[in-house]
N, C-alpha and C positions, 0 to 999 in steps of 0.2 A: 428598480428592477435590482434582485440579488446578484451580489458579486462575490465568488469564493477565492479564496487563495488557495490553491494546491502547492503542497511544499514536498521536496523528495526526503529522502532518509536522513535524518538529523544526527543518529549515532551519538546521542547524549552531547552535544555540543551545544550547550543553552547560550552561551554568550555570542555564538553567531547567529542564533535562532531568534533570540530575542528581539532585534530590531526589525527582522522580516515579520514577527507576527505582529508587532506593535503597528505596523504600516498597513493594517488590513482589519475589516470590521469582524470578518470570521475565516477561519482558516482549518484546512485539514491536511494532516500530514500522512503522507502514503506509506506509512510502516517504516519499520526499523528506527524507533525513536529512542529504542534503549530501555524501556521500560523494564524493570526487574532484572536488567542485564549488569553482569559484574565483569570487572577489569581486575587483574593482578599486578600491583605494584610493588616490588621488593618484598614479595610473599604474602602482602596482604591484601585482602578482599575489599576492592572499592568500587561501590555503585556509580554507574554512568550519572552524570550532572545533566538533570532534567529540570524544567519547570515545575515548581511547585502545583499542587492541586489549585491554589488561588490563583497563580499566574494563569492556568489554562482556562480557569472561569472568567477570569479579567479580561482576557483577551479573545474569548470565546474560539479557543481551539480545540477540534476534536481529531482524533487520530484513529487509523485502521492498525492492525498489527502486521509486522513484518517477521521475519524469521529471526530477527536479533531482539524479539520483544517476549518476554515470559508470559505465555498466554493466560495462566491463572491469575497473575497480577493484573494484567490487561482487563480481565473480565471483571475485576471488582472497581475500576474505575469509571465514574459517570462520565467523562469526557470520551471514553472508548466507544467507536462504533462495532456494535457486534457482526460478525460475519453473517452475510446472507441478508442484511439490513436493506429494505426498499424504503427510500422516501421520496416525497415529492416537493420540489421547490418552485415556485412561480410555475407551476404546469409540467415542470420537465421531471422525469422520473429515473432516480440515481440509484444504483445498487453497490454493494460495498462487499468486497472478499479480501481479506487479508490472508497471511501466510505463504511460505514459500520453504523450497529445499535450500539448506546450506551447503556449499559445494565444499567447503572447509571443513564439517562437521567432525571429520576424523580428528581434528586438531583442537577441537571444543571439549570441553567438559559438562557433562549432563547436569543440568541444574543450576549451572553456574552463568555459562555463556551458550548454552544449547539445550533445546528442548525436543525430547522425541515427538511431541505433537505439534513440531512447528507448521505441518502440514496439516489440513482438515483431513479426517477420515474420508475412506470412500463413500461411506454411508452418507456424511454430511454434504459431501460434493456432490453426490447425486441428486440429494434432496434440494440443492441449491440449483444445480442446473435444470429440474424441474419447475423451481420458482421462475429462472429466469425466462424459460421458455414461455411459460404462462404470463409473465408480466411484461417481457419485451421491453427493457429499461431503454432510455434514451442516453444514458451516461452510465458507463462503467467505472468503478473506481478500485483499483487493486493493487496488491504489492508487485506480484509477478503479471506476465502476460502469457496468451495462449501461444502454445507450442509452435505453430507456423509463422507467428508475429516474431518470436524469440529467434528463429532462424535469420529472419531479416535485420534484427538488431545486431547480431554477432557480424553479419557482413558490415553493417553500418560502423559498429563500434570496435571491433576487434576484442570485444570480450567473450570469454567462453563461459558458458553457464549449462550448455546442454550436454557435457559427457556425463552428468549426473541425472538419471531419468526423474522426473518430478508429475507426481499426479495432481498436483494444482494446475501445472501449465497443461497437461492432458484435458482436465475437466474445463478449463477456460477455452480451450480449442474447441472442445465439443459444442460451448455455448456459442461460442463466435458463429460457427457454422449453421447454428439455428436460426440466429438473428444477429444482424449487424447493427449494433447502435451507432448513434450519430458521432460519440465521442468516448475514447477510451483513455484514462489518466493512470498512469502507474510509477512507481518507483522501482528499486531493488538493483537495478542494472547501471546506476549511477552514471547516467548518459541522457543528456538532453537533446531530444529531437521532435519534430514533428513529421509523420508520415501518415499519407491516407492510403488505404489497403481494402479494396472492397467495399469503398464507400465509407468506411469507419476511419474518422481521423484520430491516429494513436498520438499521445503526448507523453513522451517519457521525460522523466526529472532527473538531473543529477543530484548528487549529494547537497541538499539545503538549496536545490533549484525551485524556482517559483514560476506557477502559471495561475494567471488571474483569469478566471470564468465569469462573464456575463452571461446570466441564463437565458438573456433575451438572444443571445447568439445561438443557440441550440435549438429554439423553436423553428 
């Protein structure tokens, strides 16, 4: 039976990520890897430190995108899981949707550490909502969470992200009320927790947090 290691936002922290991915047969990072993301040091533009393509392939690592990943650069990577992807592993149907709204976007620079298409378009989110309703996945893997669940996380964590409206959270909310999957795994909130809500177990991951999922437990 397959086991997948889900990892929270890594933010380019390759040295801390390396032992985490070495300890698993396969891993999925739930966004904010830092792909195509730059930082400024002494006025110099410096790319985030991330595993090379060979490292991603060697350790069987795949990623969805977060709001701190360049969507165009992600789309060119073979280890990237495109938004709206549905796959079946050991009879378990999994759906992946990345992207989120950056609460600090006003302090960021477009094309450097922020992208206008950090969230999917309304039309794409509607397309994936229709797909979700038709496929009814057993597991959802996303960067952000449904709006209703985000309210609960704010209470649990004390972190505020709801002051800025997000069409991603709204779309995920619509999906959740159409169908409650058995499991929902996500990053973005930098907070680890397990919370069962309306029959769905939500599993949030802190930065570099780890959750090993045995597919047998989902059936």
